[in-house]
C-alpha positions as CSV (number, residue, x, y, z in Angstrom):
1,M,-133.7,105.5,175.8
2,A,-136.3,104.8,178.4
3,K,-139.0,102.4,177.6
4,P,-142.7,103.3,177.7
5,E,-144.3,103.0,181.1
6,R,-146.0,99.7,181.7
7,E,-149.8,99.7,181.2
8,D,-150.3,97.0,183.8
9,E,-149.2,99.3,186.7
10,T,-152.4,99.8,188.7
11,E,-152.5,103.5,189.4
12,R,-151.4,106.9,188.1
13,T,-151.8,110.3,189.8
14,C,-153.4,113.2,188.0
15,V,-151.0,116.2,187.9
16,V,-153.9,118.6,188.3
17,T,-156.2,117.0,191.0
18,R,-153.5,114.8,192.6
19,R,-156.1,112.0,192.7
20,A,-154.9,108.5,191.8
21,G,-156.8,106.3,189.3
22,S,-156.3,103.5,186.8
23,P,-154.5,104.4,183.5
24,D,-157.8,104.0,181.8
25,E,-159.2,106.9,183.8
26,L,-156.4,109.3,182.8
27,I,-154.6,110.5,179.7
28,R,-150.9,110.2,179.4
29,F,-148.8,113.0,177.9
30,V,-145.1,113.0,177.0
31,R,-142.6,115.8,176.4
32,A,-140.8,115.9,173.1
33,P,-137.1,117.0,173.0
34,D,-138.2,120.5,172.0
35,G,-140.4,120.7,175.0
36,A,-143.7,120.2,173.2
37,V,-146.4,118.4,175.2
38,T,-147.9,115.5,173.2
39,P,-151.0,113.4,174.1
40,D,-150.2,109.7,174.1
41,L,-153.6,108.1,174.0
42,R,-152.3,104.6,173.4
43,R,-149.7,104.9,176.2
44,K,-146.9,103.6,173.9
45,L,-144.6,106.6,173.3
46,P,-141.3,106.3,175.1
47,G,-140.1,108.6,177.9
48,R,-141.5,109.9,181.1
49,G,-145.2,110.5,181.2
50,V,-147.4,113.0,183.0
51,W,-151.0,111.9,183.6
52,V,-154.1,114.0,183.6
53,T,-157.7,113.0,184.4
54,A,-159.4,112.1,181.1
55,R,-161.7,115.1,181.1
56,S,-161.5,118.3,179.2
57,K,-161.7,120.5,182.3
58,E,-158.6,118.9,183.8
59,V,-156.6,119.1,180.6
60,A,-157.4,122.8,180.3
61,E,-156.5,123.3,183.9
62,A,-153.1,121.6,183.3
63,V,-152.4,124.0,180.5
64,K,-153.5,127.1,182.5
65,K,-151.6,126.2,185.6
66,R,-148.5,125.1,183.8
67,A,-148.8,121.7,185.4
68,F,-146.9,119.9,182.6
69,T,-143.7,122.0,183.4
70,R,-144.1,120.9,187.0
71,G,-144.8,117.3,186.2
72,F,-141.9,116.9,183.7
73,K,-139.6,119.0,185.9
74,A,-138.6,120.9,182.8
75,E,-140.0,123.8,180.8
76,S,-142.8,122.4,178.7
77,K,-144.9,123.9,175.9
78,A,-148.5,122.9,175.9
79,P,-150.7,124.5,173.2
80,A,-153.6,126.7,174.5
81,D,-156.1,124.5,172.6
82,L,-154.7,121.2,174.0
83,A,-158.1,120.2,175.5
84,A,-159.7,120.6,172.1
85,L,-156.9,118.7,170.4
86,V,-157.4,115.8,172.8
87,D,-161.1,115.9,172.1
88,G,-160.5,115.6,168.4
89,L,-158.1,112.6,168.9
90,L,-160.6,110.8,171.1
91,E,-163.4,111.5,168.6
92,R,-161.3,110.3,165.7
93,D,-160.4,107.1,167.7
94,C,-164.2,106.4,168.1
95,L,-165.0,107.0,164.5
96,Q,-162.2,104.8,163.3
97,A,-163.4,102.0,165.6
98,L,-166.9,102.6,164.2
99,S,-165.7,102.2,160.7
100,L,-163.9,98.9,161.6
101,A,-167.1,97.6,163.3
102,N,-169.0,98.5,160.2
103,K,-166.6,96.5,158.0
104,A,-167.0,93.6,160.4
105,G,-170.8,93.7,159.7
106,S,-171.6,94.9,163.3
107,V,-173.5,98.1,162.4
108,I,-177.1,98.4,161.1
109,A,-178.4,101.5,159.5
110,G,-182.0,102.4,158.6
111,F,-184.8,103.1,161.0
112,A,-186.9,100.0,160.2
113,K,-183.9,97.7,160.2
114,I,-182.8,99.0,163.6
115,E,-186.3,98.5,165.1
116,A,-186.3,94.9,163.8
117,A,-182.9,94.3,165.3
118,I,-184.0,95.7,168.6
119,A,-187.0,93.4,168.6
120,K,-184.7,90.4,168.0
121,G,-182.5,91.4,171.0
122,Q,-179.5,91.9,168.7
123,V,-178.6,95.5,169.7
124,A,-175.9,96.6,172.2
125,A,-176.2,100.3,171.5
126,V,-177.8,102.8,169.2
127,L,-176.1,105.8,167.7
128,H,-178.0,109.0,167.1
129,A,-176.7,111.9,165.1
130,R,-176.4,115.1,167.2
131,D,-178.1,117.0,164.4
132,G,-181.0,114.6,164.1
133,G,-184.5,115.1,165.5
134,A,-185.7,114.2,169.0
135,D,-188.6,112.1,167.6
136,G,-186.4,109.4,166.3
137,V,-184.4,109.2,169.5
138,R,-187.6,108.9,171.5
139,K,-189.1,106.2,169.3
140,L,-186.0,104.0,169.3
141,G,-185.7,104.6,173.0
142,Q,-189.2,103.3,173.4
143,A,-188.4,100.3,171.3
144,L,-185.4,99.5,173.4
145,R,-187.5,99.8,176.6
146,R,-190.2,97.5,175.2
147,S,-187.6,94.9,174.3
148,G,-186.0,95.1,177.7
149,A,-182.7,95.6,176.1
150,E,-179.9,97.0,178.3
151,A,-178.5,99.1,175.4
152,A,-176.9,102.6,175.6
153,Q,-178.0,105.4,173.3
154,I,-175.0,107.3,172.1
155,I,-175.2,110.9,170.9
156,L,-171.7,112.1,170.2
157,F,-171.3,112.6,166.5
158,D,-172.9,114.6,163.7
159,S,-174.6,112.9,160.8
160,S,-171.8,113.9,158.4
161,Q,-169.3,112.1,160.7
162,L,-171.5,109.0,160.8
163,D,-171.8,109.2,157.0
164,L,-168.0,109.2,156.6
165,A,-167.4,106.4,159.1
166,L,-170.1,104.1,157.6
167,G,-169.6,105.0,154.0
168,R,-173.3,105.9,153.6
169,T,-175.3,109.1,153.2
170,N,-177.8,110.7,155.6
171,V,-177.1,108.5,158.6
172,I,-179.2,109.7,161.5
173,H,-179.4,106.5,163.5
174,A,-177.3,103.3,163.5
175,A,-177.4,100.2,165.7
176,L,-174.4,98.3,167.0
177,V,-174.9,94.6,167.0
178,K,-173.9,92.6,170.1
179,G,-170.5,90.9,169.9
180,P,-166.8,91.3,170.4
181,A,-166.4,93.6,167.4
182,I,-168.1,96.5,169.2
183,A,-166.7,96.1,172.7
184,G,-163.7,98.4,172.1
185,L,-165.9,100.9,170.3
186,L,-168.3,101.2,173.3
187,A,-165.3,101.7,175.6
188,R,-164.0,104.5,173.4
189,C,-167.4,106.2,173.3
190,A,-167.7,106.0,177.0
191,K,-164.2,107.7,177.4
192,L,-165.2,110.4,174.9
193,E,-168.5,111.0,176.8
194,F,-166.6,111.3,180.1
195,Y,-164.1,113.6,178.5
196,R,-166.9,115.9,177.5
197,S,-168.9,115.5,180.7
198,D,-168.3,119.1,181.9
199,A,-169.5,120.5,178.6
200,M,-172.5,118.3,178.8
201,A,-173.3,119.5,182.3
202,S,-173.6,123.0,180.9
203,G,-175.8,121.9,178.0
204,A,-173.1,122.3,175.4
205,G,-172.2,118.6,174.7
206,A,-173.6,115.2,173.9
207,A,-174.0,112.1,176.1
208,V,-173.9,108.3,176.3
209,L,-177.4,107.8,177.7
210,E,-178.8,105.0,179.7
211,N,-181.8,103.3,178.1
212,R,-184.6,105.2,179.9
213,A,-187.7,106.4,178.1
214,E,-187.8,109.7,180.0
215,T,-184.2,110.4,179.1
216,S,-184.8,109.5,175.5
217,A,-187.8,111.8,175.3
218,E,-185.7,114.7,176.4
219,S,-182.7,114.0,174.2
220,D,-182.1,116.2,171.1
221,S,-179.3,116.7,170.9
222,A,-156.3,106.5,165.2
223,A,-156.3,106.2,167.0
224,L,-153.7,108.4,168.6
225,G,-153.4,108.7,164.9
226,E,-150.2,108.0,166.4
227,M,-151.1,111.6,167.1
228,S,-149.2,114.7,166.2
229,G,-147.7,113.1,163.1
230,R,-144.5,112.6,165.0
231,D,-143.0,109.6,166.7
232,A,-140.7,111.8,168.6
233,P,-139.7,110.4,172.0
234,G,-140.6,112.1,175.2
235,T,-138.1,113.0,177.8
236,Q,-136.2,110.1,179.2
237,D,-136.5,108.9,182.8
């Protein structure tokens, strides 16, 4: 059986755009023995991989144009909702990382506590629920600007999702404390934001925002789960 492809290889080529990029900029897919196309977010499943730019638009195009069959050089069955499936996996990966960061004591909830942490220069990023009001986003954005903090504002999840990840109720805002515990979380959020970037351009999605007051005022917005529930190998090289 072929081994998984090495993660330290520098470039992969998107089967849709034909543009090369680092593995972190693409999503790897494998083909199960029955021909089913499976996302391999952690790049650990064995077999030959086909790579697609890590954005919803390109994944949908890969399905529409039967690019997986071409890439695997064998008939491949990709579900019509593959782009949405990948979105859900990336989102779940983020929320699992958020839960772990919370258990490590790296998450602060409560508006006043977040403001105090910002003033002390402890905050690396602020999460805002998509279904929260714009006023809170604006005020915390202003607090970040006053403090001179280079912190992202992340608007990717609903309050119910934040509640579940943090084990609290009515979470509208949460701050991520600087430190190694949240580095992976921020990288995952950035990847999810990029994946949804086409939807955001049309006003349908959320964003990881730079800490700019004018942007804040306008804002209103595992893992692979070893995915698919199967550890089935992909096609062999």
